[in-house]
C-alpha positions in Angstrom: 44.5 30.1 8.8 45.8 33.4 10.2 48.2 33.2 7.1 45.2 33.0 5.2 43.2 35.7 6.8 46.2 37.7 6.1 46.3 37.3 2.5 42.4 37.9 2.4 43.0 41.1 4.5 45.6 42.4 2.0 43.2 40.8 -1.3 40.3 42.9 0.3 42.4 45.9 1.0 44.1 45.9 -2.9 40.8 45.5 -4.5 38.6 48.6 -2.4 41.5 50.8 -2.6 40.7 54.5 -3.5 42.4 55.1 -7.0 45.5 57.1 -6.9 45.5 61.1 -6.8 44.1 62.2 -9.5 42.2 59.6 -10.6 39.0 59.7 -8.8 36.0 58.8 -10.8 32.6 59.6 -11.5 31.3 57.5 -9.0 33.0 59.2 -6.5 32.1 63.1 -7.6 29.4 64.8 -5.7 27.1 67.8 -6.8 28.5 71.7 -6.7 25.5 73.3 -7.9 24.6 75.2 -10.9 26.2 78.4 -9.8 29.5 76.9 -9.6 29.4 77.1 -13.7 28.0 80.2 -14.1 31.8 81.8 -13.7 32.8 80.5 -16.9 29.5 79.6 -18.4 27.3 83.0 -18.3 25.6 82.8 -21.2 24.3 79.1 -21.1 23.4 79.9 -16.9 21.7 83.1 -18.1 19.4 81.3 -20.7 19.0 77.9 -18.4 18.0 80.2 -15.4 14.9 81.3 -17.7 13.9 78.2 -18.4 11.4 75.4 -17.2 14.0 73.2 -16.5 15.5 75.5 -13.5 12.1 75.6 -12.3 11.1 72.1 -12.3 10.9 72.0 -8.6 8.3 74.6 -8.3 6.1 72.6 -10.2 6.0 70.3 -7.6 4.2 72.9 -5.3 0.2 72.8 -4.0 -1.5 75.0 -7.1 1.3 74.9 -9.8 0.9 72.7 -13.2 -3.1 72.1 -12.0 -3.8 71.0 -15.4 -0.6 68.3 -15.6 -1.2 67.3 -12.3 -4.9 66.7 -13.1 -4.5 65.1 -16.4 -1.8 62.5 -14.6 -4.3 61.5 -11.8 -2.2 63.3 -9.2 -4.0 65.7 -6.7 -2.9 69.4 -7.8 -3.6 70.7 -3.9 -1.1 68.3 -2.9 2.9 69.4 -1.9 5.2 67.2 -4.0 8.4 69.0 -3.1 9.5 66.1 -0.7 8.2 63.2 -2.8 11.2 61.0 -3.7 9.5 59.6 -6.7 9.2 62.9 -8.1 12.5 64.6 -6.7 14.3 62.4 -9.0 13.3 64.6 -12.1 12.7 67.6 -10.4 15.9 68.4 -8.4 19.7 67.5 -9.2 21.2 64.7 -7.6 18.6 63.4 -5.7 19.6 60.7 -3.6 23.3 61.0 -4.5 26.5 62.3 -3.0 25.8 66.1 -2.4 22.7 66.2 -4.3 19.1 67.7 -3.5 18.0 66.9 0.0 15.2 69.6 0.3 14.6 73.0 -0.9 15.9 74.5 2.5 18.9 72.7 3.0 20.2 72.4 -0.9 18.1 74.9 -2.7 21.1 75.6 -5.4 20.2 72.2 -6.3 16.0 72.3 -6.9 15.3 71.8 -10.4 16.9 70.8 -13.1 20.5 72.1 -12.9 23.6 71.8 -14.8 24.9 68.5 -13.1 21.3 66.6 -13.7 22.7 66.4 -17.3 26.0 66.9 -17.5 27.3 65.1 -14.4 28.4 65.7 -11.2 31.0 68.1 -11.1 33.1 68.2 -8.0 35.8 66.1 -9.8 36.1 67.9 -13.2 36.0 71.5 -11.3 39.1 70.2 -9.6 42.2 72.7 -9.9 44.1 71.4 -13.2 40.8 70.3 -15.0 37.9 72.7 -15.8 39.0 76.0 -14.3 39.5 79.5 -15.1 43.5 78.7 -14.9 43.4 75.8 -16.8 42.2 76.9 -20.5 44.0 74.2 -22.4 42.2 71.4 -20.4 41.1 68.2 -22.6 37.6 67.1 -22.6 38.5 63.5 -22.8 40.2 63.9 -19.3 36.9 65.7 -18.2 34.6 63.0 -19.1 37.1 60.4 -17.2 36.4 61.9 -14.1 32.7 62.2 -14.6 31.3 65.3 -17.1 28.5 63.4 -19.3 28.0 65.1 -23.0 24.2 64.8 -23.0 22.6 63.2 -26.0 18.5 62.1 -25.9 19.4 58.8 -24.4 20.4 60.6 -21.4 17.4 62.6 -21.0 15.4 59.7 -21.5 17.1 57.9 -18.9 17.3 60.6 -16.5 13.6 61.8 -16.7 11.8 62.0 -20.2 10.3 58.2 -19.9 7.5 56.1 -18.9 8.1 56.9 -15.0 6.7 60.6 -15.7 3.3 60.8 -14.9 3.1 63.8 -16.9 5.3 62.6 -19.8 5.3 64.1 -23.1 7.4 63.3 -26.2 10.7 64.5 -26.1 12.6 65.8 -29.4 16.2 66.4 -28.1 17.3 68.4 -30.9 14.4 71.0 -30.3 14.7 70.6 -26.6 18.3 71.6 -26.1 17.7 74.8 -28.3 14.3 75.9 -26.8 14.0 74.6 -23.2 17.6 73.5 -21.8 20.1 76.7 -22.8 21.9 78.7 -25.1 25.0 77.1 -26.6 28.1 79.1 -26.9 30.7 78.6 -29.1 34.2 77.7 -26.8 36.7 80.4 -26.9 39.7 77.3 -26.3 39.8 74.2 -27.9 39.3 71.3 -25.7 39.8 67.9 -27.9 
């Protein structure tokens, strides 16, 4: 019996052991906030800051978006900024490691920030990955550590779906150009 227990413990430790150094998975990534992205992606950050996406948390406040809330059968005078059903789409990383917890505790994650669409960044922003010091990183390496290249399915899965009481038809190509952020050309090849 002791031998069997020892074999089982060895098996369990092998199957749940953390990955080798440098091989972290997207599931281990945590959120760092859009300000971290701003240093390298200034044009995108600046244009995103002026969008409704950046201010989606504000739409949950009492008196905001009254017409949309009324049309959806919601009370426009109610404060929805702590409502878990709303925060999944109105805050970055709600319910995930390092994600939004409240406007007071994690203000940089209020709204639909960079990581809401591009994945939690703690792993792909590590030294040797996407940093100012490493301009020769490969996109595939970043994707392996959690970077997401969003598409229409990403948006529909995360927020623009039937769960939203104020859902409107969403055109990904148009939305990216008009509602999300500018897309500046990369200065260095990353393929």
